[in-house]
C-alpha positions as CSV (number, residue, x, y, z in Angstrom):
1,M,-5.1,13.6,-5.2
2,G,-7.7,15.8,-6.6
3,Q,-11.3,16.8,-6.7
4,G,-13.9,16.2,-9.4
5,R,-17.4,15.2,-10.1
6,T,-18.9,11.7,-10.6
7,R,-22.3,10.3,-11.2
8,C,-24.3,9.0,-8.3
9,A,-23.6,5.2,-7.8
10,R,-27.3,4.6,-7.1
11,G,-28.2,5.6,-10.6
12,C,-30.1,8.8,-9.8
13,G,-28.3,10.6,-12.6
14,R,-27.1,13.6,-10.5
15,A,-23.5,14.5,-10.4
16,R,-22.0,14.8,-6.9
17,P,-18.6,16.3,-5.8
18,T,-15.8,13.8,-5.1
19,A,-12.3,14.1,-3.7
20,A,-9.4,11.7,-3.6
21,F,-7.7,11.5,-0.3
22,G,-5.3,8.6,-0.9
23,A,-4.2,5.6,-2.9
24,A,-2.6,2.2,-2.6
25,E,-0.8,0.7,-5.6
26,L,1.0,-2.4,-6.6
27,A,3.8,-1.9,-9.1
28,D,6.3,-4.3,-10.7
29,H,10.0,-3.8,-10.2
30,L,10.0,-0.3,-8.6
31,R,13.1,-1.7,-6.8
32,P,14.9,-3.8,-9.4
33,D,17.2,-5.1,-6.7
34,A,14.2,-6.7,-4.9
35,G,12.9,-8.2,-8.1
36,K,9.3,-8.3,-6.8
37,T,6.1,-6.4,-6.9
38,E,6.1,-3.4,-4.5
39,L,3.2,-2.1,-2.5
40,G,3.0,1.7,-2.2
41,F,0.6,4.0,-0.5
42,L,0.1,7.7,-0.1
43,F,-2.7,9.4,1.9
44,L,-3.4,13.0,2.7
45,P,-2.7,13.9,6.4
46,E,-6.4,14.6,6.9
47,A,-7.0,10.9,6.2
48,W,-4.4,9.5,8.6
49,G,-5.6,7.5,11.6
50,F,-8.9,6.3,10.2
51,G,-7.7,2.9,8.9
52,Y,-8.1,3.9,5.2
53,A,-4.5,2.9,4.3
54,A,-4.9,-0.5,6.1
55,E,-8.2,-1.1,4.3
56,A,-6.9,-0.1,0.9
57,C,-3.6,-2.0,1.2
58,A,-5.4,-5.1,2.5
59,A,-7.8,-5.0,-0.5
60,A,-4.9,-4.6,-2.9
61,L,-3.0,-7.5,-1.4
62,S,-6.1,-9.7,-1.5
63,W,-6.6,-8.9,-5.1
64,F,-2.9,-9.6,-5.8
65,A,-3.1,-12.9,-4.0
66,A,-5.9,-14.0,-6.3
67,A,-4.4,-12.6,-9.5
68,R,-0.9,-13.9,-9.0
69,P,-1.1,-16.8,-6.5
70,G,2.1,-17.4,-4.5
71,E,3.9,-14.3,-5.6
72,P,5.4,-12.2,-2.8
73,V,5.1,-8.4,-2.5
74,V,7.7,-6.0,-1.0
75,L,7.2,-2.7,0.8
76,C,9.9,-0.2,1.6
77,T,9.6,2.6,4.2
78,R,11.8,4.7,6.4
79,T,12.3,3.1,9.8
80,A,11.5,6.5,11.4
81,N,8.0,6.4,9.9
82,S,6.3,4.7,12.8
83,P,2.8,4.6,11.3
84,S,4.1,3.0,8.0
85,M,6.1,0.5,10.0
86,R,3.1,-0.4,12.1
87,L,0.9,-0.7,8.9
88,A,3.5,-3.0,7.3
89,R,3.5,-5.3,10.3
90,T,-0.3,-5.2,10.6
91,L,-0.5,-6.3,6.9
92,G,1.8,-9.2,7.6
93,F,5.1,-7.9,6.1
94,T,8.2,-9.3,7.6
95,E,11.6,-7.7,7.7
96,V,14.1,-8.6,4.9
97,T,16.7,-6.0,5.4
98,R,17.5,-2.5,6.5
99,F,19.7,-0.1,4.5
100,E,20.7,3.5,4.2
101,E,19.1,5.5,1.3
102,Y,18.1,9.2,1.0
103,G,20.1,10.0,4.1
104,A,17.9,7.8,6.3
105,E,17.6,4.2,7.4
106,Q,15.1,2.3,5.2
107,W,13.2,-0.9,6.0
108,L,12.4,-3.5,3.3
109,G,9.7,-6.1,4.2
110,M,8.1,-8.9,2.3
111,W,4.6,-10.3,2.3
112,S,3.5,-13.6,0.9
113,P,0.0,-15.0,0.5
114,V,1.3,-18.4,1.4
115,G,2.3,-19.0,5.0
116,P,5.3,-21.1,6.0
117,T,4.9,-24.9,5.6
């Protein structure tokens, strides 16, 4: 995350300071074993607790559902990361499996824009 300058969105022509405090991304095949697109997110601690991750991830999933209808998305996080586990469930991810990696228990969840029939 970094700092920079950008032009005023209202078109006033003045530059104003900006700072990135987080990001959400969708990437294909980060986990080849899952064979799906994976949602990832990273936010600075100062941005935690304000709902920015939920808003950014929900927007990314909404875009994805329109761009690639019916395709699922996976998300992987440590089970000990309570805020990320809460976010995954809030976004509608359901548990697929748990496994050991990097010396800790990991959680793999899946999200699908189409509900059960």
